[in-house]
Every structure is written in structure tokens, then in C-alpha cells.
FIFI-528840 format. One record per residue: x, y, z of N, C-alpha, C, O in turn; residue in three letters. Coordinates in steps of 0.2 Angstrom, whole numbers, padded with zeros to 4 digits, always signed. Atoms other than C-alpha are relative to their C-alpha. Last residue first. Layout:
% residues N
XYZXYZXYZXYZala...
//
This chain:
% residues 87
+0001-0007+0003+0028+0210+0134-0004+0004+0005-0005+0010+0003asn-0007-0004+0000+0034+0195+0144+0000+0007-0003+0004+0011-0002thr-0002-0001-0007+0016+0189+0148+0007+0004+0001+0008+0008+0005ala+0004-0006-0002+0011+0191+0130+0002+0002+0007+0002+0008+0009val-0002-0006+0003+0025+0180+0125-0004+0006+0002-0001+0011+0003val-0007-0002-0003+0021+0167+0138+0003+0006-0003+0006+0010+0000ser+0001-0003-0007+0003+0167+0133+0006+0002+0003+0007+0007+0007ala+0003-0006+0001+0007+0164+0115-0001+0004+0006+0001+0010+0007ala-0006-0005+0003+0019+0150+0119-0003+0007+0000+0000+0011+0002ile-0005-0001-0006+0005+0142+0130+0006+0004-0002+0008+0009+0002glu+0003-0004-0005-0008+0144+0116+0005+0002+0006+0005+0007+0008ser+0000-0006+0003+0004+0136+0103-0003+0006+0005-0001+0011+0005ala-0007-0002-0001+0006+0121+0115+0001+0007-0003+0004+0012+0000lys-0001-0001-0007-0013+0119+0116+0008+0003+0001+0009+0008+0005lys+0003-0006-0002-0015+0121+0098+0001+0002+0007+0002+0008+0009ala-0004-0006+0003-0002+0108+0094-0003+0006+0002+0000+0011+0004thr-0006-0001-0004-0010+0096+0107+0004+0006-0003+0007+0009+0001lys+0001-0003-0007-0027+0099+0100+0006+0001+0004+0007+0006+0007arg+0002-0007+0001-0021+0096+0082-0001+0003+0007+0001+0009+0008leu-0006-0004+0001-0012+0080+0087-0002+0007-0001+0002+0012+0001lys-0004+0000-0006-0028+0073+0095+0006+0004-0001+0008+0008+0003val+0004-0004-0005-0039+0078+0080+0004+0001+0006+0005+0006+0009ala-0002-0007+0002-0026+0070+0068-0003+0005+0005+0000+0010+0006gly-0007-0002-0002-0027+0054+0077+0002+0007-0002+0005+0010+0002thr-0001+0000-0007-0046+0054+0077+0007+0001+0002+0008+0005+0007ser+0004-0006-0003-0047+0059+0059+0001+0000+0007+0002+0006+0010his-0004-0006+0001-0033+0047+0053-0004+0006+0003-0001+0010+0006ala-0006+0000-0004-0042+0032+0061+0004+0006+0000+0006+0009+0005thr+0002-0001-0008-0059+0036+0055+0006+0000+0004+0006+0004+0009ala+0003-0007-0001-0053+0040+0037-0001+0000+0008+0001+0005+0011his-0005-0004-0001-0042+0024+0036-0002+0007+0002+0001+0010+0007val-0003+0002-0007-0057+0013+0039+0006+0005+0001+0007+0007+0007asp+0005+0000-0005-0068+0021+0025+0004-0001+0007+0003+0002+0012ala-0001-0005-0005-0053+0026+0014-0005+0000+0006-0004+0003+0010thr-0007+0001-0003-0051+0010+0003+0001+0006+0006+0005+0005+0010ser-0001+0006-0004-0069+0008-0002+0006+0000+0004+0006-0003+0010ala+0005+0001-0005-0073+0025-0008+0001-0006+0004-0001-0005+0010pro-0001+0007-0003-0057+0030-0016-0005-0002+0005-0003-0002+0011tyr-0005+0003+0004-0060+0045-0028+0002-0007+0002+0003-0012-0002leu+0003+0001+0007-0076+0051-0020+0005-0004-0004+0003-0008-0009arg+0006+0005-0001-0070+0048-0002-0003-0002-0007-0005-0007-0009asn-0003+0007-0001-0054+0057-0006-0005-0005+0000-0004-0011-0003leu-0004+0002+0006-0063+0072-0013+0003-0007+0001+0002-0011-0004thr+0005+0002+0005-0075+0072+0002+0003-0002-0007+0001-0007-0010tyr+0003+0007-0002-0061+0071+0014-0005-0002-0005-0005-0008-0007asn-0006+0005+0001-0052+0086+0006-0003-0007+0001-0001-0011-0003tyr-0001+0001+0007-0068+0096+0006+0005-0005-0002+0004-0009-0007gly+0007+0003+0003-0072+0093+0024+0001-0001-0007-0001-0007-0010lys-0001+0007-0001-0053+0097+0028-0007-0004-0002-0006-0010-0004leu-0004+0003+0005-0055+0113+0019+0001-0007+0001+0002-0011-0003ser+0004+0000+0007-0070+0119+0029+0005-0004-0005+0002-0008-0009lys+0005+0005-0001-0061+0114+0046-0004-0001-0007-0006-0006-0009lys-0003+0006+0001-0045+0123+0040-0006-0006+0001-0005-0011-0002ile-0001+0002+0007-0055+0139+0037+0003-0007-0001+0001-0011-0006asn+0007+0000+0003-0061+0141+0055+0001-0003-0007-0003-0007-0009lys+0004+0005-0003-0044+0137+0062-0007-0001-0003-0009-0007-0004lys-0003+0006+0002-0035+0148+0050-0004-0006+0003-0005-0010-0001phe+0003+0001+0007-0047+0162+0054+0003-0006-0003-0001-0010-0006arg+0007+0002+0000-0043+0160+0072-0003-0001-0006-0007-0006-0007glu+0001+0007-0002-0025+0160+0069-0007-0002+0001-0008-0008-0001met-0002+0005+0005-0026+0176+0059+0000-0007+0002-0002-0011-0002gly+0006+0000+0005-0036+0185+0072+0002-0005-0005-0002-0008-0008phe+0006+0004-0003-0023+0180+0086-0006-0001-0005-0009-0006-0006ala-0002+0007+0000-0009+0186+0075-0005-0004+0002-0007-0009+0000gln+0001+0002+0007-0018+0203+0071+0002-0008+0000-0001-0011-0004leu+0007+0001+0002-0021+0205+0090-0001-0002-0007-0005-0007-0008ala+0003+0006-0003-0003+0201+0094-0007-0001-0002-0009-0006-0003met-0003+0006+0002+0004+0213+0081-0003-0006+0003-0005-0011+0000ala+0005+0004+0002-0007+0228+0085+0002-0007-0002-0002-0012-0004phe+0006+0000-0005+0004+0239+0095-0006-0004-0002-0010-0006+0002gly-0001-0002-0007+0017+0241+0081-0006+0001+0004-0011+0005+0002phe+0003-0006-0002+0012+0232+0065+0001+0002+0007-0002-0002+0011val-0005-0005-0002+0025+0220+0061-0003+0006+0002+0001+0011+0003gly+0002-0007+0001+0013+0205+0060+0006+0005+0003+0008+0003+0008ser-0005-0004-0004+0016+0186+0060-0002+0007-0003-0005+0008-0008ser+0003-0006+0000+0005+0171+0056+0004+0005+0004+0006+0004+0009val-0004-0005-0004+0013+0156+0050-0004+0006+0000-0006+0009-0006trp+0001-0007+0001+0002+0141+0044+0005+0004+0005+0006+0002+0010ala-0004-0004-0004+0004+0123+0041-0002+0007-0001-0004+0009-0006glu+0003-0007+0000-0006+0109+0034+0003+0004+0005+0004+0003+0011arg-0001-0004-0006+0003+0093+0030-0003+0007-0001-0004+0010-0007arg+0003-0006+0001-0003+0079+0019+0001+0004+0006-0001+0003+0011cys+0000-0004-0006+0007+0063+0018-0003+0007-0002+0000+0010-0007glu-0002-0007+0002+0004+0051+0004-0002+0004+0007-0006+0003+0010thr+0002-0005-0004+0005+0032+0007+0002+0007-0002+0007+0008-0006trp-0004-0006+0000+0007+0017-0004-0004+0005+0004-0010+0005+0005glu+0004-0006+0000+0000+0000+0000+0004+0006+0000+0009+0007+0004met
//
């Protein structure tokens, strides 16, 4: 069986003095909202292309991906909080 890895990454940065953290937070919230939509479209396409082979993989990948996403989001929140606390 062949595998394909799909990574979704985002970098949000701003150099606007006084508004940088607010703009970064806004950008991350938009990314989180839009990634949900894109994931639905991506899964729809995969299920249409490979209906029999993705049923079991989808359930496992989705639950594993959700756990990883939550851990990454928590770590990002902790980092952001520490940056805000030091400024």
C-alpha cells in the first residue's frame, strides 16, 4: 500500500506596532475556522476518488489528527501566553 502525507501549516506574523498580537490571534482564528472547511472538502474528494479504501483509514486518521491538532493548539496557546506575559 502506498501512502501520501498531507501537511497543513500556517505562519501568522505582523510587524504592525501595537497591533501585532491582535492581528496574529485574528489570523490564527481564521486559519482554524477555514481549516475545518478545507478538511471537509479534502475528505469528500478522497472519499469520492477512493470510496472503499478510505472508510477505515478515514476514521483512524481523523481521530489521530484531531488529537495531534489539539496538542499543537494547546502548545501554541501556551507559547502565545508566555510571549504576552513577557511583553
